[in-house]
N, C-alpha and C positions, 0 to 999 in steps of 0.2 A: 690941543687937547681934546678929544672926543668924550661929550659926556653922556650918558643914558639917563633918559628921565620918562616919566609919565607925560602922555601927550595934553593938548588941550585945544580948544577950538581956534584958537591964534595959531596955531599949527598946521592948520587946512592948505595953506597955499604951498607950503614947503613940502608936505606929505605929497601934494598932487604932484608938484614938480619932479619929486624923486620917483614917483610911480611912473611918471610919464616916460622919465630918461631910462627907467629900469626896464620898462618894459619896452621901449625901440630899441632898447640894447640887445635883449634876450630873447624876444618874440619874433625872428624875421619872419616868422612864416604867418606872419598875420598883417592885414593891410594897415598901414599907418593910420589912416584915417579912423580904421576899428579901434587900435588901439587906443587913440584921443577921444573917442565915444566911450569907450569902456571906462575908462580913468573920468571922465565928468560925470557918468553915471553912477560909479561905484564909490566914489569920492563927493560926490554932490553937496551943495548946500541946502539945508544944513547939513555938515559933514555927519552929524551925530545920528541922524537916520541911516546913513549907512555903516556908521561904525559903532553900532551897538550901544546907544546910549549916549553920546556926547550930548552934553546940552548946557547950556548958561555959563561956560566957562567953567563947569565942573567936570573934571577927567573922569572917562568912562572906565576906570580903574579899580573902583570897589568890587571885586571879584564876589564878595559873599552877598552883593545886593542883585549886581547884574551879570557876572558872572563873564566878563571882557575886560581886556586891558590893551592898552595900545600905547608903546613905548617908541620915542626917538631918539634918535643920534644925532646931537647937535656938537658944531665945529665950529668956533668963533662966531654965535648965533645964527648960525645958518643948518637948518635938516638936513642931514646928508643920509639918513636912514631912518626905517622903521619898520616894527614889525606889531602884528595884531594877532591876539590868540582869545581863545575863549575854552572855559573851564564847563566841565560835567562832572559828577559826581568824582571819579577817580582817574576821568579822562582830560588830558589837555590837548587841545588843536592849535598848533600856529597855522591861522588862516592865510599869512602876509609877512613874508620878510624881505625887503628890498632895499639896496645899498645903489646909493647915485653909482652910477659907472664911474665917477672920476676919484673915488674914493674906493673901489674894488683893490685888495689884497692889502687893506691897512688893518684888518683885525674888526671891523665896523660890525659886521654880519655876526663874528664869534659873540661880540659882547652884547650885541640884541638879544642873540640867542641865550646866552647864559642869564642874563636877567630875565627872560622869560623863563626860564625853565627854574630859576629861584623863586619865581612868583607861583607857577606852576605846583612845587614843592610845597609851599607855606602852605598850599590848600588842600594838601594832601594826596595832589595827582601821582598816578601811577605809571601811567601808561600816555608815553606822548607822542601825538603825531603829527604830522607837517603835510603841506599840501602844496603841489606845482604842478605845471603844466609837464607831463612826460618827456617832452623833447627840449626841455631845459637841463643841457648837461653839466651847468656850471652849478646849480641847485642839487640836482642828483648826487654828484661829487661831493660837494658842502656837507649834505647830511650823511652820505656815507662816512666821509672823515668824522662826524660826530657819533658813528656806531648805529645809526639808523639803517634799517631795512626796507626795502619798497615791500610793501603789504598788498596794494591792491590799484588796480588802475579803474577809473570810473569815467564817466563823460562829462563833459563841461560844456556849457554852450556860450560862445562869445560871438559876439556881430552876428548871431544866428547860424552858426556853424559849429558842430561839434568838436572837440577837441579831447583829447585825452589828457587826465590830469592823473598824477602818480599821487599816492598816499604812501607816506614814509612814517614807519612805527618804531618807537623803541620804547623798553620799560625803563622807570626811572626808579630810583632808591633813596629813602633820605638821608642816607650818606653823603650823597653827591651834592647835596648844598652845604654839607659842611668844609668844602675846600677854600 
């Protein structure tokens, strides 16, 4: 059974493992060394600095204080996916959602998304955005199946090179949290 819970510092190695496997699976246009360097940089120790406020074993999920949340999907004590989101007054942005490739098709990504959406709704978010490299067809399909539309393309620099990043958006309504 998969459990979705708030992440803690102790989850850092599992998060890095999932991120590395997901990036190697999804972003074949990136050099393998660039992927490894980016994961090491984005999820460096202390992990808190990279993930908007983790520190001292306290989850960076008190959205009222730091407006960030990090959730993990755990199965039999192993991290198999995670998502990171931030909120601004009425806008919630999913910065990352990764599932280990060994667990694709099991509903892990949807479960992570659903829990993050619930948190966003609890905090008054009306507009939900999600970000991913535009070349990732799997994520495009995932977001479109959830009712998102691609609303923008912007440039993201990885390993010194520019890449197109897709911005997907959808409106949220409080009734969605009542399911």
